C-alpha positions in Angstrom: -52.9 92.1 -45.7 -52.5 90.6 -42.2 -53.8 93.0 -39.6 -51.3 93.8 -36.7 -53.5 92.2 -34.0 -52.6 89.9 -31.1 -54.3 87.6 -30.6 -55.1 86.8 -34.2 -58.8 87.0 -35.0 -60.8 84.0 -36.1 -61.7 85.6 -39.5 -60.5 88.8 -41.0 -60.7 90.2 -44.5 -59.4 93.6 -45.7 -61.0 95.6 -48.5 -60.4 98.7 -50.5 -60.7 101.9 -48.5 -59.3 103.7 -45.5 -60.9 105.1 -42.4 -59.1 108.1 -40.8 -59.5 108.1 -37.0 -59.0 111.6 -35.6 -60.1 113.7 -32.7 -63.2 114.5 -34.8 -64.3 110.8 -34.9 -67.4 110.3 -32.7 -68.1 107.2 -30.6 -71.9 106.5 -30.9 -73.6 104.3 -28.3 -76.6 102.7 -30.1 -77.7 100.1 -27.5 -78.4 100.5 -23.8 -75.8 99.6 -21.3 -72.7 100.4 -23.4 -72.0 103.9 -22.2 -69.4 102.9 -19.6 -67.4 100.8 -22.0 -67.5 103.5 -24.6 -66.0 105.9 -22.1 -63.3 103.4 -21.1 -62.6 102.9 -24.8 -62.1 106.6 -25.5 -59.7 106.9 -22.5 -57.7 103.8 -23.6 -57.4 105.1 -27.1 -56.2 108.5 -25.8 -53.5 106.8 -23.8 -52.5 104.2 -26.5 -52.4 106.6 -29.4 -52.7 110.2 -28.3 -56.0 110.5 -30.2 -58.9 112.0 -28.2 -62.1 110.7 -29.7 -65.5 112.5 -29.2 -68.1 110.6 -27.1 -71.6 110.8 -28.4 -73.1 113.6 -30.5 -76.2 112.3 -32.3 -76.8 110.1 -35.3 -74.1 108.6 -37.5 -72.7 111.1 -40.1 -69.1 112.0 -40.6 -66.4 109.8 -39.2 -67.9 107.6 -36.4 -67.6 104.4 -34.4 -71.0 102.7 -33.7 -71.5 100.3 -30.8 -74.4 97.9 -30.8 -75.7 94.9 -28.9 -76.5 92.6 -31.8 -76.0 88.8 -32.2 -76.2 88.7 -36.0 -73.6 87.3 -38.3 -71.5 85.7 -35.5 -72.3 82.0 -36.0 -69.2 81.5 -38.2 -67.2 81.5 -34.9 -67.8 78.8 -32.3 -68.4 79.6 -28.7 -65.4 79.3 -26.4 -64.4 75.9 -25.1 -63.8 75.4 -21.4 -65.1 77.2 -18.3 -65.0 80.8 -17.2 -63.6 81.9 -13.8 -66.8 83.9 -13.1 -69.0 80.8 -13.8 -70.9 82.5 -16.6 -72.0 80.9 -19.8 -69.9 81.2 -22.9 -73.1 80.9 -25.0 -75.2 83.2 -22.9 -74.5 86.1 -20.6 -70.7 85.9 -21.3 -70.5 85.2 -25.0 -67.4 87.0 -26.2 -68.0 86.6 -29.9 -68.1 89.9 -31.8 -67.8 91.7 -35.1 -65.9 94.7 -36.3 -66.7 96.3 -39.7 -64.5 99.2 -40.9 -65.4 101.2 -44.1 -64.1 104.6 -45.3 -67.2 106.1 -43.7 -66.9 104.7 -40.2 -66.6 101.6 -38.0 -69.3 99.4 -36.4 -68.6 97.1 -33.4 -71.3 94.6 -32.3 -71.8 91.6 -30.1 -74.5 89.9 -28.1 -73.2 91.0 -24.7 -71.4 94.0 -23.3 -68.3 91.9 -22.9 -68.4 91.0 -26.5 -68.6 94.6 -27.6 -65.7 95.4 -25.2 -63.5 92.7 -26.8 -64.4 94.1 -30.3 -63.4 97.6 -29.1 -60.1 96.1 -27.8 -59.4 94.9 -31.4 -60.2 98.4 -32.7 -58.0 100.1 -30.1 -55.1 97.9 -31.1 -55.6 98.9 -34.8 -55.8 102.5 -33.8 -52.6 102.3 -31.7 -50.6 100.5 -34.4 -51.6 102.9 -37.1 -51.5 106.2 -35.1 -49.2 108.9 -36.4 -49.3 112.6 -35.7 -52.9 112.5 -34.3 -54.3 110.4 -37.2 -54.8 106.6 -37.5 -55.6 105.5 -41.0 -57.2 102.1 -40.7 -57.7 99.7 -43.6 -61.2 98.8 -44.5 -61.9 95.4 -43.0 -64.4 92.9 -41.6 -63.6 90.8 -38.6 -65.7 88.2 -36.9 -64.0 86.8 -33.8 -64.3 84.9 -30.6 -62.0 83.1 -28.2 -60.7 79.6 -28.4 -60.8 79.1 -24.6 -63.0 80.6 -21.9 -60.3 80.8 -19.2 -57.3 82.9 -20.3 -55.4 83.8 -17.2 -52.2 85.0 -15.5 -51.1 83.9 -12.0 -49.3 86.8 -10.3 -47.0 86.1 -7.3 -47.4 89.0 -4.9 -45.6 87.2 -2.1 -41.9 86.9 -2.9 -42.2 90.5 -4.0 -45.1 92.5 -2.7 -46.6 94.3 -5.7 -48.8 97.2 -4.5 -52.3 98.0 -5.9 -50.9 100.4 -8.6 -48.7 97.7 -10.0 -51.5 95.1 -10.0 -53.7 97.6 -11.9 -50.9 98.0 -14.5 -50.9 94.2 -14.9 -54.7 94.2 -15.3 -54.3 96.8 -18.1 -51.8 94.5 -19.8 -54.2 91.5 -19.5 -57.1 93.6 -20.9 -55.2 94.8 -23.9 -54.4 91.2 -24.8 -58.0 89.9 -24.1 -57.0 87.9 -21.1 -59.9 87.5 -18.6 -58.4 86.0 -15.4 -56.0 87.4 -12.9 -55.1 84.7 -10.3 -53.5 86.4 -7.3 -51.1 84.1 -5.4 -51.7 85.8 -2.0 -49.9 83.5 0.5 -46.7 81.5 0.6 -43.7 80.9 2.9 -42.4 84.4 2.4 -45.5 86.4 3.3 -49.3 86.7 3.8 -50.9 89.4 1.7 -54.6 89.6 2.5 -56.6 90.8 5.5 -58.5 88.3 7.6 -60.2 90.4 10.2 -60.5 87.7 12.8 -56.8 86.9 12.5 -54.9 90.2 12.6 -51.6 88.4 13.3 -51.6 87.2 9.7 -50.9 90.7 8.4 -49.3 92.0 11.6 -46.7 89.3 11.6 -47.1 87.2 8.4 -47.0 90.2 6.0 -43.8 91.9 7.4 -41.3 90.6 4.9 -40.8 89.1 1.4 -38.0 87.2 -0.3 -34.4 88.3 0.1 -35.2 90.9 2.8 -37.5 92.9 0.5 -40.2 95.0 2.2 -43.4 93.2 2.9 -47.0 94.5 2.8 -50.6 93.4 2.3 -53.8 94.4 0.6 -56.4 95.9 2.9 -60.0 95.0 2.3 -60.5 98.3 0.5 -57.5 97.6 -1.7 -59.0 94.2 -2.7 -62.4 95.8 -3.4 -60.7 98.4 -5.6 -58.7 95.8 -7.6 -61.7 93.6 -8.1 -63.8 96.5 -9.3 -61.0 97.8 -11.5 -60.6 94.4 -13.1 -64.3 94.0 -13.7 -64.3 97.2 -15.8 -62.1 95.2 -18.3 -64.1 92.0 -17.8 -61.2 90.4 -15.9 -62.1 88.1 -13.0 -59.7 88.1 -10.0 -59.3 84.6 -8.5 -57.6 84.5 -5.1 -55.2 81.7 -4.0 -54.6 80.7 -0.4 -51.8 78.2 -0.7 -52.2 75.3 1.8 -51.3 73.0 3.5 -47.8 73.5 2.3 -46.0 76.9 1.6 -47.4 77.9 5.1 -44.3 79.3 6.8 -45.8 82.9 7.0 -49.1 81.6 8.3 -47.3 79.5 11.0 -45.1 82.4 12.0 -48.3 84.3 12.7 -50.2 81.4 14.2 -47.7 78.9 15.7 -50.4 76.6 16.9 -51.1 75.5 13.3 -47.8 73.6 12.9 -47.2 70.0 13.4 -45.1 69.5 16.6 -42.8 67.0 14.8 -42.2 69.2 11.6 -38.8 68.4 10.3 -36.1 70.6 8.8 -33.2 69.9 6.4 -29.8 71.2 7.0 -28.6 72.7 3.7 -25.0 72.7 4.7 -24.5 76.4 4.3 -25.8 77.6 7.6 -29.4 77.6 6.4 -32.2 75.1 6.8 -35.2 74.2 4.7 -38.3 74.0 6.9 -40.8 71.3 6.1 -43.7 73.3 7.6 -47.3 72.4 6.7 -50.6 73.1 8.3 -51.3 70.3 10.7 -54.6 68.6 9.8 -54.8 66.8 13.1 -55.4 70.0 15.1 -58.8 71.6 15.6 -57.0 74.9 15.6 -56.0 74.3 11.9 -59.6 73.9 10.8 -60.8 76.9 12.8 -58.1 78.8 10.9 -59.0 77.5 7.5 -62.7 78.4 8.1 -61.8 81.9 9.2 -59.6 82.4 6.2 -62.2 81.1 3.7 -64.9 83.2 5.2 -62.8 86.3 4.8 -61.6 85.5 1.3 -65.0 84.5 -0.1 -66.4 87.8 1.1 -63.7 89.9 -0.6 -64.0 88.2 -4.0 -67.7 88.1 -4.9 -67.2 88.0 -8.7 -65.2 84.8 -8.9 -66.9 81.4 -9.0 -63.6 79.8 -7.9 -61.2 79.8 -5.0 -57.7 78.4 -5.4 -56.6 76.3 -2.5 -53.0 75.7 -3.6 -52.3 72.1 -2.6 -48.8 72.0 -4.1 -45.4 70.9 -2.7 -46.6 69.9 0.8 -43.1 68.7 1.5 -42.7 66.4 4.5 -46.5 65.7 4.7 -47.6 62.1 4.5 -49.6 61.4 1.3 -52.7 60.3 3.3 -52.6 63.5 5.4 -52.2 65.7 2.3 -55.1 64.0 0.5 -57.4 64.3 3.6 -56.5 68.0 3.9 -57.3 68.7 0.3 -60.6 66.8 0.5 -61.8 68.6 3.7 -60.7 72.0 2.5 -62.4 71.5 -0.9 -65.6 70.6 1.0 -65.4 73.8 3.0 -64.9 75.8 -0.2 -67.9 74.2 -1.8 -70.0 74.8 1.3 -69.4 78.5 0.8 -70.7 78.5 -2.7 -67.4 78.5 -4.5 -65.8 75.9 -6.8 -62.3 74.5 -6.2 -59.2 75.0 -8.2 -55.7 73.9 -7.1 -52.3 73.0 -8.4 -52.0 69.5 -10.0 -51.0 67.8 -6.7 -54.7 68.0 -5.6 -55.3 65.2 -8.1 -53.8 62.9 -5.4 -56.9 63.4 -3.4 -60.5 62.4 -4.0 -61.5 65.5 -6.0 -64.7 65.8 -7.9 -65.9 66.4 -11.5 -66.5 70.1 -10.8 -63.0 70.7 -9.5 -60.2 72.2 -11.6 -56.7 70.8 -11.6 -54.0 73.3 -12.7 -51.4 71.2 -14.6 -48.0 72.8 -14.3 -45.3 70.1 -14.2 -44.8 69.4 -17.9 -44.0 65.8 -18.6 -40.8 66.5 -20.5 -39.4 68.6 -17.8 -40.1 66.0 -15.1 -37.9 63.6 -17.0 -35.0 66.0 -17.1 -35.4 67.7 -13.8 -33.5 65.1 -11.8 -30.2 66.0 -13.4 -30.9 69.8 -13.2 -31.9 69.7 -9.6 -28.9 67.5 -8.7 -26.6 70.2 -10.0 -28.3 73.1 -8.4 -29.8 72.2 -5.0 -28.2 70.9 -1.8 -27.9 67.1 -1.7 -29.9 66.8 1.4 -32.9 68.5 -0.2 -32.8 66.5 -3.5 -34.8 63.4 -2.3 -37.7 65.6 -1.2 -38.0 67.4 -4.5 -37.5 64.2 -6.6 -40.2 62.5 -4.6 -42.7 65.2 -5.6 -41.6 65.0 -9.2 -42.0 61.3 -9.4 -45.6 61.5 -8.0 -46.4 64.3 -10.5 -46.2 61.9 -13.4 -49.5 60.4 -12.3 -51.4 63.7 -11.5 -53.0 64.4 -14.9 -54.1 60.7 -15.4 -55.5 60.7 -11.9 -57.4 64.0 -12.6 -58.8 62.7 -15.8 -59.8 59.4 -14.2 -61.8 61.4 -11.6 -63.4 63.5 -14.2 -61.9 66.7 -12.9 -61.3 69.7 -15.3 -57.8 70.7 -16.4 -56.4 74.2 -16.5 -53.2 74.1 -18.7 -50.2 75.9 -17.2 -47.1 73.9 -18.3 -44.0 75.3 -16.8 -42.1 74.7 -20.1 -44.1 77.3 -21.9 -46.1 79.3 -19.4 -43.8 80.0 -16.5 -42.7 83.5 -17.2 -40.0 83.6 -14.6 -37.7 81.6 -17.0 -34.6 83.5 -18.2 -34.8 85.0 -21.6 -32.9 83.1 -24.2 -32.9 85.8 -26.8 -30.4 88.7 -26.7 -31.8 92.2 -26.3 -31.1 95.2 -28.4 -31.0 97.3 -25.2 -27.6 96.9 -23.4 -29.2 97.6 -20.0 -31.6 94.8 -20.6 -28.7 92.5 -21.4 -27.4 93.1 -17.9 -30.8 92.4 -16.4 -31.2 89.3 -18.5 -28.2 87.8 -16.7 -29.8 88.0 -13.3 -33.6 87.7 -13.9 -35.4 84.5 -14.0 -35.0 81.2 -12.1 -31.7 79.6 -13.1 -33.2 76.2 -12.4 -35.1 76.6 -15.7 -33.4 76.5 -19.2 -33.8 80.0 -20.9 -36.6 80.2 -23.4 -37.0 82.3 -26.5 -39.9 84.6 -27.5 -40.4 82.3 -30.5 -40.8 79.2 -28.4 -43.7 80.8 -26.5 -45.9 80.6 -29.6 -44.7 77.5 -31.4 -46.5 75.1 -29.2 -50.2 74.2 -28.6 -52.1 73.4 -25.4 -53.6 70.3 -26.9 -50.3 68.9 -28.1 -48.6 69.5 -24.7 -51.3 68.2 -22.4 -51.2 64.4 -21.8 -54.4 62.3 -22.2 -56.4 65.1 -23.7 -57.9 64.9 -27.2 -59.8 68.0 -27.8 -60.3 71.7 -26.7 -63.5 70.8 -24.9 -61.5 68.7 -22.4 -59.7 71.6 -20.8 -60.8 74.7 -19.0 -58.3 77.0 -20.7 -54.8 78.3 -20.3 -53.0 80.2 -17.6 -49.4 81.5 -17.3 -47.6 82.1 -14.0 -45.1 84.7 -13.1 -43.1 83.9 -9.9 -41.0 86.7 -8.3 -38.0 85.2 -6.5 -35.7 87.2 -8.8 -38.1 90.0 -9.7 -37.6 92.7 -7.0 -39.4 95.6 -8.7 -42.0 96.6 -11.3 -39.5 97.1 -14.0 -38.2 93.5 -13.7 -41.7 92.2 -13.5 -42.8 93.9 -16.7 -39.6 92.8 -18.5 -40.5 89.2 -17.9 -44.2 89.6 -18.7 -43.8 91.4 -22.0 -43.8 90.3 -24.7 -44.5 86.8 -23.3 -48.0 87.9 -22.3 -48.8 88.4 -26.0 -47.9 84.7 -26.7 -50.2 83.6 -23.9 -53.0 85.6 -25.5 -52.3 84.0 -28.9 -52.5 80.5 -27.4 -55.6 81.2 -25.3 -57.7 83.2 -27.8 -56.7 82.3 -31.4 -58.4 79.4 -33.0 -56.3 76.3 -33.2 -53.6 76.7 -35.9 -49.9 76.5 -36.1 -48.5 79.9 -35.3 -46.2 81.0 -38.1 -43.3 82.9 -36.5 -42.5 85.5 -39.1 -46.1 86.7 -39.3 -46.5 86.6 -35.5 -43.3 88.6 -35.0 -44.5 91.2 -37.5 -47.7 91.6 -35.5 -45.9 91.6 -32.2 -43.5 94.3 -33.2 -46.4 96.7 -34.1 -48.0 96.1 -30.7 -45.1 97.8 -28.9 -46.4 101.2 -30.0 -49.1 101.1 -27.3 -46.7 99.6 -24.8 -44.3 102.5 -25.3 -47.0 105.1 -24.9 -48.1 103.4 -21.7 -44.5 103.4 -20.4 -44.5 99.6 -20.0 -41.2 97.9 -19.9 -40.8 95.1 -22.3 -38.0 92.8 -23.4 -36.6 94.0 -26.7 -35.7 90.7 -28.3 -33.4 91.1 -31.3 -35.6 88.5 -33.0 -38.4 91.1 -33.4 -38.5 94.3 -35.3 -40.0 96.7 -32.7 -41.8 99.2 -34.8 
């Protein structure tokens, strides 16, 4: 029997017997430091399944779930490859390997760290949610020993083109936690808006945060908002990594601080009454570096739990290569001087980056080759040379990163850009109408199946083993996603495929078995009132 879990566990065996989980089942904390995650678990189970477990109540006896800090019987699963966004050790204080034993008398969840026990409880809550009916969840007896393939399993969330308030971000964190993702990368600045407070630069939020794409309302996160989100994510062992995109994608910053722009910045007439501004931060100005330092100081203070700060570095259109490289190098040095490590989009590999820096690979080789024809049919002729120039340079980014010894974070647009249109039809007529308008039309539509029938190692050039990459991260861009409902429709069920690729040990993903597991997962999504794309290729239980 294959258990209805996503991601699939490293080892799982079912046995004779059934454990009935009901409101009489007690959650017993048998090791110090686990009370908070036990309380979170009982609340999650209540929401996911409608079953209200009892917390505490003495020694085991009667139906129970025991939680223990214990590192025994876990060596059959290897520690995660790659690097963690919080900088912790995958073999020490952040080892996520865990065990789950279910018998007809009770369940035991154990691991060597709090985080490991939390991941084991996530497996158990999935089992409860998928088996719950009329206040009872009858679980098959089983033994699971599990751990992640990669240490960094993330989602990049664009909060600029559409400003998603704290409540929406918390819902996304909940989605990440249910699927054992452990990084939320917040894309906080771009041409359309600036979303984070910098106390010494009030104009960034006073002016730069006013709008969003397509005349949508703007907004920004206060320092209290950020503190709340960072703390909320930490409860689920999710690290929030901030991104300040520079030197390109800086229109909002320059609107707030005009002194940052190059005086000879060009613009391209698109022929329809609009222009495409080639606005980048000017590295020749002292004002620019004062600005960068102010921003870094403010951001570092607001995100104490991340070891990394994302500096963007992508699509610095109109900026000479030498100036872009110099900007990246100086900014990276300023980040390191503040005790953080550097991560940036793959274009930072065109600068003299170091062995401790992380390059986020996003322009998949196959799509670079076909992009010229696609762009030629969809963008104004005057803009085409600018875009093609960046694509041609992108062919060399991963080899350059590898030559410099930098780390790779795998985010190929082909598989992990969730703003692609859905290729599958939906069983919901309302979703069919949404499918026609959601997603960047620049990209070919992709199916739910294609999201799991690939492998990070096979798709990343010049990489031979899991230990040569940091992990995997998807991105959701919001040009076409104007509200929470649209956002969730593009995230789910794709987020489950990301979890499968990031957590499950390397194996071909067999579609029929995965689709059966995926369909069962929707029980918890429905109870949480999450919107998901109801592909006709999946039997949504």
